Chimera marker file (.cmm) of the C-alpha trace (Angstrom):
<marker_set name="trace">
<marker id="1" x="-28.639" y="62.342" z="-68.695" r="1" g="1" b="0" radius="0.5"/>
<marker id="2" x="-31.170" y="64.087" z="-66.461" r="1" g="1" b="0" radius="0.5"/>
<marker id="3" x="-31.520" y="67.851" z="-66.427" r="1" g="1" b="0" radius="0.5"/>
<marker id="4" x="-32.934" y="68.896" z="-63.045" r="1" g="1" b="0" radius="0.5"/>
<marker id="5" x="-33.625" y="72.620" z="-63.407" r="1" g="1" b="0" radius="0.5"/>
<marker id="6" x="-35.319" y="72.930" z="-60.015" r="1" g="1" b="0" radius="0.5"/>
<marker id="7" x="-32.236" y="71.558" z="-58.274" r="1" g="1" b="0" radius="0.5"/>
<marker id="8" x="-29.815" y="73.373" z="-60.579" r="1" g="1" b="0" radius="0.5"/>
<marker id="9" x="-27.957" y="70.275" z="-61.664" r="1" g="1" b="0" radius="0.5"/>
<marker id="10" x="-27.287" y="67.841" z="-64.480" r="1" g="1" b="0" radius="0.5"/>
<marker id="11" x="-26.984" y="64.142" z="-63.606" r="1" g="1" b="0" radius="0.5"/>
<marker id="12" x="-25.044" y="61.930" z="-66.021" r="1" g="1" b="0" radius="0.5"/>
<marker id="13" x="-25.700" y="58.220" z="-65.517" r="1" g="1" b="0" radius="0.5"/>
<marker id="14" x="-22.993" y="55.696" z="-66.464" r="1" g="1" b="0" radius="0.5"/>
<marker id="15" x="-23.886" y="52.007" z="-66.784" r="1" g="1" b="0" radius="0.5"/>
<marker id="16" x="-21.652" y="48.939" z="-66.715" r="1" g="1" b="0" radius="0.5"/>
<marker id="17" x="-22.040" y="46.627" z="-69.722" r="1" g="1" b="0" radius="0.5"/>
<marker id="18" x="-23.350" y="43.304" z="-68.314" r="1" g="1" b="0" radius="0.5"/>
<marker id="19" x="-21.659" y="41.352" z="-71.153" r="1" g="1" b="0" radius="0.5"/>
<marker id="20" x="-18.186" y="42.506" z="-70.094" r="1" g="1" b="0" radius="0.5"/>
<marker id="21" x="-16.680" y="40.226" z="-67.430" r="1" g="1" b="0" radius="0.5"/>
<marker id="22" x="-15.867" y="41.744" z="-64.056" r="1" g="1" b="0" radius="0.5"/>
<marker id="23" x="-12.225" y="41.537" z="-62.986" r="1" g="1" b="0" radius="0.5"/>
<marker id="24" x="-11.195" y="40.853" z="-59.393" r="1" g="1" b="0" radius="0.5"/>
<marker id="25" x="-9.182" y="43.835" z="-58.090" r="1" g="1" b="0" radius="0.5"/>
<marker id="26" x="-6.945" y="41.524" z="-56.021" r="1" g="1" b="0" radius="0.5"/>
<marker id="27" x="-6.076" y="38.617" z="-58.345" r="1" g="1" b="0" radius="0.5"/>
<marker id="28" x="-7.001" y="40.053" z="-61.770" r="1" g="1" b="0" radius="0.5"/>
<marker id="29" x="-9.114" y="37.055" z="-62.813" r="1" g="1" b="0" radius="0.5"/>
<marker id="30" x="-12.599" y="37.242" z="-64.325" r="1" g="1" b="0" radius="0.5"/>
<marker id="31" x="-15.145" y="36.643" z="-61.556" r="1" g="1" b="0" radius="0.5"/>
<marker id="32" x="-18.953" y="36.773" z="-61.336" r="1" g="1" b="0" radius="0.5"/>
<marker id="33" x="-20.525" y="40.045" z="-60.314" r="1" g="1" b="0" radius="0.5"/>
<marker id="34" x="-22.206" y="40.050" z="-56.893" r="1" g="1" b="0" radius="0.5"/>
<marker id="35" x="-24.182" y="43.307" z="-57.194" r="1" g="1" b="0" radius="0.5"/>
<marker id="36" x="-23.621" y="47.005" z="-57.832" r="1" g="1" b="0" radius="0.5"/>
<marker id="37" x="-23.092" y="49.951" z="-55.541" r="1" g="1" b="0" radius="0.5"/>
<marker id="38" x="-24.341" y="53.356" z="-56.649" r="1" g="1" b="0" radius="0.5"/>
<marker id="39" x="-21.678" y="56.062" z="-56.454" r="1" g="1" b="0" radius="0.5"/>
<marker id="40" x="-21.948" y="59.796" z="-57.166" r="1" g="1" b="0" radius="0.5"/>
<marker id="41" x="-19.145" y="62.200" z="-58.030" r="1" g="1" b="0" radius="0.5"/>
<marker id="42" x="-19.218" y="65.964" z="-58.463" r="1" g="1" b="0" radius="0.5"/>
<marker id="43" x="-17.764" y="67.075" z="-61.794" r="1" g="1" b="0" radius="0.5"/>
<marker id="44" x="-16.937" y="70.510" z="-63.170" r="1" g="1" b="0" radius="0.5"/>
<marker id="45" x="-19.983" y="72.737" z="-63.600" r="1" g="1" b="0" radius="0.5"/>
<marker id="46" x="-21.740" y="72.919" z="-66.961" r="1" g="1" b="0" radius="0.5"/>
<marker id="47" x="-22.581" y="76.595" z="-67.472" r="1" g="1" b="0" radius="0.5"/>
<marker id="48" x="-24.526" y="77.490" z="-64.304" r="1" g="1" b="0" radius="0.5"/>
<marker id="49" x="-25.476" y="73.880" z="-63.402" r="1" g="1" b="0" radius="0.5"/>
<marker id="50" x="-23.729" y="71.497" z="-61.027" r="1" g="1" b="0" radius="0.5"/>
<marker id="51" x="-22.708" y="68.337" z="-62.867" r="1" g="1" b="0" radius="0.5"/>
<marker id="52" x="-23.052" y="65.003" z="-61.059" r="1" g="1" b="0" radius="0.5"/>
<marker id="53" x="-21.775" y="61.694" z="-62.465" r="1" g="1" b="0" radius="0.5"/>
<marker id="54" x="-23.679" y="58.682" z="-61.133" r="1" g="1" b="0" radius="0.5"/>
<marker id="55" x="-22.617" y="55.072" z="-61.737" r="1" g="1" b="0" radius="0.5"/>
<marker id="56" x="-23.500" y="51.599" z="-60.548" r="1" g="1" b="0" radius="0.5"/>
<marker id="57" x="-20.049" y="50.251" z="-59.674" r="1" g="1" b="0" radius="0.5"/>
<marker id="58" x="-19.970" y="46.436" z="-59.954" r="1" g="1" b="0" radius="0.5"/>
<marker id="59" x="-18.928" y="44.475" z="-56.867" r="1" g="1" b="0" radius="0.5"/>
<marker id="60" x="-17.532" y="40.951" z="-56.871" r="1" g="1" b="0" radius="0.5"/>
<marker id="61" x="-18.111" y="38.095" z="-54.463" r="1" g="1" b="0" radius="0.5"/>
<link id1="1" id2="2" r="1" g="1" b="0" radius="0.2"/>
<link id1="2" id2="3" r="1" g="1" b="0" radius="0.2"/>
<link id1="3" id2="4" r="1" g="1" b="0" radius="0.2"/>
<link id1="4" id2="5" r="1" g="1" b="0" radius="0.2"/>
<link id1="5" id2="6" r="1" g="1" b="0" radius="0.2"/>
<link id1="6" id2="7" r="1" g="1" b="0" radius="0.2"/>
<link id1="7" id2="8" r="1" g="1" b="0" radius="0.2"/>
<link id1="8" id2="9" r="1" g="1" b="0" radius="0.2"/>
<link id1="9" id2="10" r="1" g="1" b="0" radius="0.2"/>
<link id1="10" id2="11" r="1" g="1" b="0" radius="0.2"/>
<link id1="11" id2="12" r="1" g="1" b="0" radius="0.2"/>
<link id1="12" id2="13" r="1" g="1" b="0" radius="0.2"/>
<link id1="13" id2="14" r="1" g="1" b="0" radius="0.2"/>
<link id1="14" id2="15" r="1" g="1" b="0" radius="0.2"/>
<link id1="15" id2="16" r="1" g="1" b="0" radius="0.2"/>
<link id1="16" id2="17" r="1" g="1" b="0" radius="0.2"/>
<link id1="17" id2="18" r="1" g="1" b="0" radius="0.2"/>
<link id1="18" id2="19" r="1" g="1" b="0" radius="0.2"/>
<link id1="19" id2="20" r="1" g="1" b="0" radius="0.2"/>
<link id1="20" id2="21" r="1" g="1" b="0" radius="0.2"/>
<link id1="21" id2="22" r="1" g="1" b="0" radius="0.2"/>
<link id1="22" id2="23" r="1" g="1" b="0" radius="0.2"/>
<link id1="23" id2="24" r="1" g="1" b="0" radius="0.2"/>
<link id1="24" id2="25" r="1" g="1" b="0" radius="0.2"/>
<link id1="25" id2="26" r="1" g="1" b="0" radius="0.2"/>
<link id1="26" id2="27" r="1" g="1" b="0" radius="0.2"/>
<link id1="27" id2="28" r="1" g="1" b="0" radius="0.2"/>
<link id1="28" id2="29" r="1" g="1" b="0" radius="0.2"/>
<link id1="29" id2="30" r="1" g="1" b="0" radius="0.2"/>
<link id1="30" id2="31" r="1" g="1" b="0" radius="0.2"/>
<link id1="31" id2="32" r="1" g="1" b="0" radius="0.2"/>
<link id1="32" id2="33" r="1" g="1" b="0" radius="0.2"/>
<link id1="33" id2="34" r="1" g="1" b="0" radius="0.2"/>
<link id1="34" id2="35" r="1" g="1" b="0" radius="0.2"/>
<link id1="35" id2="36" r="1" g="1" b="0" radius="0.2"/>
<link id1="36" id2="37" r="1" g="1" b="0" radius="0.2"/>
<link id1="37" id2="38" r="1" g="1" b="0" radius="0.2"/>
<link id1="38" id2="39" r="1" g="1" b="0" radius="0.2"/>
<link id1="39" id2="40" r="1" g="1" b="0" radius="0.2"/>
<link id1="40" id2="41" r="1" g="1" b="0" radius="0.2"/>
<link id1="41" id2="42" r="1" g="1" b="0" radius="0.2"/>
<link id1="42" id2="43" r="1" g="1" b="0" radius="0.2"/>
<link id1="43" id2="44" r="1" g="1" b="0" radius="0.2"/>
<link id1="44" id2="45" r="1" g="1" b="0" radius="0.2"/>
<link id1="45" id2="46" r="1" g="1" b="0" radius="0.2"/>
<link id1="46" id2="47" r="1" g="1" b="0" radius="0.2"/>
<link id1="47" id2="48" r="1" g="1" b="0" radius="0.2"/>
<link id1="48" id2="49" r="1" g="1" b="0" radius="0.2"/>
<link id1="49" id2="50" r="1" g="1" b="0" radius="0.2"/>
<link id1="50" id2="51" r="1" g="1" b="0" radius="0.2"/>
<link id1="51" id2="52" r="1" g="1" b="0" radius="0.2"/>
<link id1="52" id2="53" r="1" g="1" b="0" radius="0.2"/>
<link id1="53" id2="54" r="1" g="1" b="0" radius="0.2"/>
<link id1="54" id2="55" r="1" g="1" b="0" radius="0.2"/>
<link id1="55" id2="56" r="1" g="1" b="0" radius="0.2"/>
<link id1="56" id2="57" r="1" g="1" b="0" radius="0.2"/>
<link id1="57" id2="58" r="1" g="1" b="0" radius="0.2"/>
<link id1="58" id2="59" r="1" g="1" b="0" radius="0.2"/>
<link id1="59" id2="60" r="1" g="1" b="0" radius="0.2"/>
<link id1="60" id2="61" r="1" g="1" b="0" radius="0.2"/>
</marker_set>
């Protein structure tokens, strides 16, 4: 979690466990991970701060 007072926001970082196999969204089988894509979502405010959730979403080959 990063508190960025100057920007008026809290950033919560979510990480994917590398030991958990990645599942193909089309066939449902375990497949190797190709890379990750960073995504950001706006969440409900925490007191007077904007809350941002940031995650590296795994992508498959």
